[in-house]
N, C-alpha and C positions, 0 to 999 in steps of 0.2 A: 686207453692207458695200458702201460706196460703190466706185466704179471708181478704180483708181489712175491718178494722171497721170504722164507721164515722168519728172518729177523724184523722185517718189517711189518709181517702180520702180527708177531708177537708185540712190537712196540704199540700198534694199534689198539690191540686188546689190553694191554696194560694201561694206556692212557684212558680208554674207555671205562675200564674198572676204577680207576683214580677218580675220575670225573663223576662217575655214577656215585660211588661212596661219598664224595662231598657233597654232592647234592641231596642226597638222601639224609645225611647227617647235618645238613643245613651249615655248611662250611664253605669258606671260599676254596675256589681251586686255582691255585697258583702253579703253573706248570711250564717249564722251557721245552719248546718242542726241539725233536730231532732235527738237525739241518741235512734232510735226505731229500733230493730233487723228485723222486717218485712220489713221496708223501706230501710234497707241496703242491702237487697237480690237482686240478679240481676233477672231481669225480662224484656221482650220485651213491649214496650209502642209505642201507637200512641197518639199524642196531634192533635185534631181537632179544629178549629175555625170557629165560625159562625158569621156572621154579618147581621142583620136583618132577620135571618132565613134562609140565604144563606150560602153556603161553602165559607171561605174565606182563607183556608189554612189548610193542613193536612201533616204532617210528622211525620214518625215512625221507628222504627227497631223491628225486631221479636225477636232479642235476644241479650244480651249484658252481657259482663263480669263485667260492672260497677254497682254500687248499683242504684236500683230503682230510689231513690230520686234525684240522680245526671243525670240520663238519662231523666227524666221529665224536670228537668230544661233545659237541652240542648236542647231538642226537642221542648220545647216551644219558645224558640228563634228561632229556624229554622223554625218553623210553621209560624211565624210571618215574617221573612224577606226572607227565602230560599226556600219556594216552588215555582217552576219554572212556576206552571200554573197563578200565581198571581203576582201582583206588591207588593212589601215591604208594610206591614201595616204601615199607616200613624198616628202619635200621635193623631190626631183628631177623629180616629176610634176607640181608645181604650175603651171608654165608651159604645160603642155599641158591643164590642165582647163578644162572650159567649165561655168559655172555657170547651172541652169535654176531658176526659181521657180514655182511652181504655188500660188496663194492661193486657197482653196476658199470658195465660198458654203456656207450651212447645209445639212444634210441634208434630203432630202423622199422621201416614198414615190413609188414610180414602178412602173406596170406594164411589161411588154415592149413594147406597141406604143407607149408614149410614149418610149421611148428614141431619142435623137437622137446618131448615131455622130460623133465629133468634138466635139459640144459635153457629153455628159455624161459623167462618171466614176462609177463605180459601188461600192457598200459591199454587199456579200452576206453575211448573217449567219445563223445557225442554232446556238443554244445559245452555247458558248463560241468556236465557229469563226465566224471573219472573214477576208473578203478583199476587197482594194481593189484598184482599177485606176483610172489617171488617164484623163482624156477623151483624151488625144493618143496613147496606146497603141492603142487601136481604130483611129484614123485612121492612124497610121504603119504598120499593119500590114494595112491594108484588111479589117479584119474587119466583117461586118454585125451587127446589135444582138443576134442571138441567139448569134454566136460571142462576142460580149464578155461575154454573161451566162454562158456555158460556161466561159470562161476565169477569169473572177472567181470561179465556183464552185470550180474547180479550185484556184485560189489560196488559198481557204478550206480547203483539204482536204475539199471535199465532193464527191459525185458531180457530172458534168457538168450534169445535168439537175435538180439540187436547186432550181434558181430557180423550177420548176414546182410545188414542193411547198407546201402552205398553211402549213406551219410554218416556211418560208423567208423572211425579210424582205429585200427588195429596195429599197435606196434609192438614189438619185442625188445627184448635185452637180455644179455648173459651177465652172470654174475660169479665173481670169486666168494666162495663162501667158506668161513672159518670159523671156530669158537675156541674158547679157552681150553676145553677138553682135549683139542688137538694138543697142546702142550704142556699137559700135565705129566709130572714125573711118575715113577711106579708108586710113591707115596701116595699120589692122587693129589698132592700139593701142586697149585699153580707154578709152572716154571717162569722165572724172572726172565727177561728179555735179553737183559745184558745188552742193550742197544746203546752204542755210542754214536754222538753226533758227527764223528769221522768216518763211519762206516759207508 
């Protein structure tokens, strides 16, 4: 997928915010989507929510036949309400939430020596067991590549050295990562995307 320009990133973040707010406030979300070719292409996405610097929800999918813009809206709602690790977001939390989007590349097979920390996220699978970690996780925790492999195995419910076994598949992906904070003005208020369907 082509790299997203700033207006496209802003449009996705703004739509994610509107969809999340509507879901949390139990309102119907009615939105006309920008007629932009890149935003209409299918892509995997993760929507991550932080509250006061701590993880508050994260839901994603690695691939989808649906347009990127629709997947972002769906996952923003799910991150707020359906992450089983957390209680659903309460309306009083909305002003404290920070939305981060990770738009994913297609998956590709990778060896341990090819993994670049901070660049590659991983999908490790064996049978029905699957574990995914985004590229930013290893960078934020200061993990080397082997630790990233071990933690992704653990996420899949596998033994930590399962990545060494021939029946285990290790795939990587890259991600374009951006968040609301990237587009805030000097006042700290979100910058509206000013996105036009003719852009």
